[in-house]
C-alpha positions in Angstrom: 47.2 49.9 -52.3 47.9 53.6 -51.7 44.4 55.4 -52.7 43.2 56.9 -49.3 39.2 57.5 -49.5 37.3 59.7 -47.0 33.9 59.4 -46.2 31.8 62.0 -44.9 29.1 59.9 -44.1 28.5 55.7 -44.4 26.8 55.1 -47.6 24.9 51.9 -48.3 26.5 48.6 -50.1 28.4 47.8 -52.8 29.7 51.3 -52.2 32.2 51.1 -49.0 32.9 47.4 -50.5 34.3 48.7 -53.6 36.0 51.5 -51.7 37.6 49.3 -49.6 38.8 46.6 -52.6 40.5 50.0 -54.0 42.6 51.2 -50.9 42.2 52.8 -47.6 39.0 54.0 -46.5 38.1 56.3 -43.3 34.2 56.9 -42.8 33.8 59.5 -39.9 31.4 58.3 -37.0 29.5 61.7 -37.4 28.9 64.2 -40.4 31.8 66.8 -39.8 30.9 70.3 -39.3 32.4 72.5 -42.1 36.2 73.1 -40.2 36.6 69.5 -39.3 35.8 68.5 -43.2 38.1 71.6 -44.7 40.8 70.2 -41.9 40.6 66.6 -43.2 40.8 67.9 -47.0 43.6 70.2 -46.2 45.5 67.3 -44.5 47.1 65.5 -47.6 45.8 62.2 -46.1 43.2 61.7 -48.7 43.3 60.9 -52.6 39.3 61.5 -53.2 36.4 62.8 -50.5 33.0 61.2 -50.8 30.6 63.6 -50.0 26.8 64.4 -49.2 24.7 67.5 -49.9 25.0 68.6 -46.5 29.4 68.8 -46.7 29.7 72.4 -48.0 32.9 72.0 -50.4 33.3 76.4 -51.2 35.8 78.2 -52.6 38.1 78.1 -49.5 38.2 74.8 -48.9 39.0 74.3 -52.1 41.2 76.2 -52.0 43.3 74.6 -48.9 42.4 71.0 -50.3 45.2 68.6 -51.1 42.8 66.0 -52.8 42.3 64.4 -56.2 38.7 65.0 -56.4 35.1 64.9 -54.6 32.8 62.1 -55.1 29.3 63.7 -54.5 26.5 61.1 -53.6 23.7 63.0 -55.2 23.0 64.1 -58.6 22.9 67.4 -57.4 26.1 69.4 -56.7 24.9 72.7 -55.8 27.3 72.3 -52.3 30.1 72.3 -54.5 31.8 75.1 -56.1 32.7 73.7 -58.9 33.9 76.3 -60.5 36.9 76.7 -57.6 37.1 73.4 -57.9 38.1 73.3 -61.5 40.5 75.8 -61.5 42.5 73.7 -58.6 42.5 71.0 -60.6 39.6 69.2 -58.4 37.7 66.3 -60.0 34.0 66.4 -59.1 31.7 63.7 -59.5 28.3 62.8 -59.4 25.0 60.5 -59.5 22.7 61.3 -62.3 19.9 59.2 -63.7 19.4 56.6 -61.1 16.9 58.5 -58.9 14.5 59.8 -61.8 11.5 57.5 -61.4 12.0 57.3 -57.7 11.7 61.1 -57.5 8.8 61.5 -60.0 7.0 59.1 -57.8 7.6 61.3 -54.9 6.2 64.1 -56.8 3.2 62.4 -58.1 2.7 61.0 -54.0 3.0 64.7 -53.0 0.2 65.9 -55.4 -2.0 63.1 -54.7 -1.3 63.8 -50.9 -1.7 67.1 -50.7 -5.0 66.7 -53.3 -6.6 64.5 -51.0 -5.2 65.9 -47.6 -3.8 62.7 -46.6 -1.9 63.6 -43.9 -4.9 65.3 -42.1 -6.9 62.2 -42.8 -4.3 59.8 -41.3 -4.0 61.9 -38.3 -8.0 62.0 -37.6 -7.9 58.0 -38.0 -5.2 57.9 -35.4 -6.7 60.8 -32.7 -9.7 58.5 -32.4 -12.1 61.3 -34.5 -13.2 59.4 -37.0 -16.9 58.6 -36.5 -18.0 56.9 -39.9 -18.7 58.5 -43.0 -19.8 61.9 -43.5 -21.0 63.6 -47.1 -18.5 66.4 -45.9 -16.0 64.7 -44.3 -12.0 66.1 -45.6 -13.8 67.2 -49.1 -10.1 67.3 -51.1 -9.4 68.1 -55.0 -9.7 66.5 -57.9 -6.1 65.6 -59.8 -8.2 64.3 -63.2 -8.6 66.7 -65.5 -6.4 69.3 -63.5 -3.5 71.8 -65.1 0.0 70.3 -63.7 2.7 72.6 -64.6 6.2 71.8 -64.7 8.8 73.8 -63.9 11.7 72.5 -65.9 11.6 69.8 -68.2 14.7 67.7 -67.9 14.5 63.5 -66.6 12.4 63.8 -63.5 9.9 66.6 -65.3 9.2 64.2 -68.3 9.1 61.2 -65.8 6.1 63.0 -63.6 4.5 64.2 -66.6 4.3 60.7 -67.8 3.0 59.8 -64.5 0.4 62.7 -64.4 -0.8 61.8 -68.1 -1.9 59.0 -67.1 -3.9 60.3 -64.0 -5.6 62.2 -66.8 -3.8 66.0 -65.8 -3.3 68.3 -68.2 0.1 68.8 -68.1 2.2 72.1 -69.3 5.5 73.2 -69.0 8.3 75.5 -69.0 11.8 74.5 -69.5 14.2 76.7 -67.7 12.3 79.1 -65.4 12.4 82.2 -65.5 13.9 82.1 -68.5 13.0 80.3 -71.7 13.8 78.4 -75.1 11.4 76.8 -77.6 11.1 73.1 -77.4 10.5 71.3 -80.5 8.2 68.4 -81.0 11.5 66.1 -82.2 12.6 67.2 -78.5 9.7 66.6 -76.8 9.7 63.0 -78.3 6.8 60.8 -76.9 5.2 63.9 -75.3 5.0 65.8 -78.4 1.2 66.6 -79.1 0.3 65.4 -75.0 2.1 68.3 -72.9 2.5 72.1 -73.9 5.3 74.8 -73.4 4.2 78.0 -72.0 6.1 81.1 -70.6 6.9 81.0 -67.1 4.5 83.4 -65.9 1.5 81.4 -68.0 2.8 78.4 -66.1 2.6 80.2 -62.5 -0.8 82.0 -63.5 -2.9 78.4 -65.0 -1.3 76.1 -62.7 -3.7 73.5 -60.3 -0.5 72.3 -59.1 3.2 73.8 -59.7 5.9 71.3 -59.4 9.4 72.4 -59.7 12.2 70.4 -61.4 15.0 72.9 -61.7 18.3 72.4 -60.6 19.6 75.2 -57.9 21.7 78.0 -59.1 21.4 82.2 -59.1 18.9 82.3 -61.3 16.5 79.7 -59.7 17.8 80.6 -55.9 13.7 82.0 -54.6 12.4 81.2 -58.2 9.2 80.7 -56.5 8.8 84.2 -54.0 6.1 85.8 -52.8 5.5 87.8 -55.9 5.0 84.2 -57.7 3.0 83.2 -54.9 0.9 86.0 -55.3 0.4 85.1 -59.1 -0.9 81.7 -58.6 -4.0 80.6 -58.2 -6.2 80.6 -54.9 -6.8 77.4 -54.4 -3.4 75.8 -56.1 -0.8 73.8 -55.1 3.0 74.0 -54.9 5.1 70.9 -55.3 8.8 71.1 -54.8 11.0 67.6 -55.1 14.3 69.8 -56.7 16.1 72.1 -54.0 14.6 74.1 -50.9 16.1 77.1 -52.3 14.4 77.3 -54.6 11.5 78.5 -52.8 11.8 81.5 -50.5 10.2 79.3 -47.3 9.1 82.3 -45.0 7.0 83.4 -48.1 5.3 80.1 -48.5 4.2 80.0 -45.2 3.1 83.5 -45.1 1.4 82.8 -48.4 -0.4 79.3 -47.0 -1.5 81.0 -43.6 -3.6 83.7 -45.3 -4.8 81.7 -48.3 -3.0 83.3 -51.2 -2.5 79.2 -52.5 -4.2 76.3 -50.5 -1.4 73.8 -50.1 1.9 72.6 -50.6 3.5 69.4 -51.0 7.7 69.3 -50.1 10.1 66.9 -50.2 13.3 69.5 -49.4 13.5 72.3 -47.8 15.4 75.9 -47.4 17.7 75.4 -44.5 17.6 71.7 -44.0 16.6 70.0 -41.7 15.2 73.1 -40.0 11.9 74.0 -41.3 11.3 77.8 -41.7 8.6 79.5 -38.3 5.4 77.9 -38.8 5.9 75.8 -41.4 5.3 72.7 -39.7 2.1 73.6 -38.2 0.6 74.1 -41.3 -2.1 71.6 -41.9 -2.3 72.2 -45.4 0.9 70.8 -46.4 2.7 67.6 -46.9 6.5 67.3 -45.6 8.8 64.7 -46.5 12.4 64.2 -45.4 14.4 64.7 -48.6 12.9 61.2 -49.3 12.6 61.4 -53.0 15.2 58.6 -54.1 14.9 56.7 -50.4 14.7 53.2 -52.3 16.9 50.5 -51.3 18.0 50.2 -55.2 18.1 53.5 -55.9 20.3 54.4 -52.8 22.3 51.2 -53.7 23.3 52.3 -56.9 24.1 55.8 -56.0 26.8 54.2 -53.9 28.1 52.4 -56.7 27.9 55.4 -59.0 30.3 57.5 -56.2 32.5 54.8 -55.3 33.5 54.2 -59.1 33.7 57.8 -59.5 36.1 58.1 -56.4 38.1 55.0 -57.5 38.8 56.4 -61.1 39.6 59.9 -59.9 42.2 58.4 -57.3 43.8 56.3 -59.8 43.9 59.5 -62.3 41.3 58.5 -64.3 38.3 60.7 -65.6 35.0 59.6 -63.5 32.0 57.6 -65.0 30.1 60.6 -64.2 32.1 63.9 -64.1 30.7 67.0 -63.2 33.4 69.4 -64.5 36.9 69.2 -66.6 39.5 70.9 -64.6 42.4 72.8 -65.9 45.8 70.9 -66.5 48.4 72.1 -64.1 
């Protein structure tokens, strides 16, 4: 078998076995830095590289790359310059659809966890400071009856809405912030009459919980900045399970410190794995290490799909989940 696959970080089974059955596999012992990855992609030794979100695959790397394609072990691909890949005839694949419910579960967990101050409560018990029931111990926020604003209304946002409606929340949404487009009842389907579309500015100002579900692009980078935070309710809570740079993290720290908003639940960060200065010390936060898709079933299915994408690309076929259509040479 002539196919040779470069895997930047070991993935779960059945991914590696599928790749091994289709050719040779090189799994790097540790995540590569940019220079190492660029050199490997330019070596001509590999047909396809299977990347992680932390692997930067930008225009200069792609210009020198001698690979047929890149299979990203993620649904997002903001780490890859897709336009540059297309110009250079390099196919890109991703793993959509499989992590919808798992990520929506995390969004709901963050809503509940921040509202009921679960991290603070857990720490109090572990520190031996729980002295018995008290009338005003760690009073939190009601979730039932609260307004949940969804920034974006794709698959994960819809799955979050389904859960939130079950908790008796009032769900509003803005489909493509900061822009807008009308969404018909026909398009809403099961959500028609149950959720309400509002402009982005109204979503910001009306939400008790503002949950972000947008892709990362030039329009959404720092979508939530100091100005947006200042327009939120002072008792509002920000939830982010999308991409870290959608939020100006330094501005968020300032807003949380000074009471501009009440709290934040984050599964993603602007400069992962680093946090903005002061964020980790804030008690009014729940901070998770990017585990939105971290269930055994989901990560296994992501591995399967990314392997199938890589195999198809190596064999000169369109991958099952293609992000782009390269220009023929």
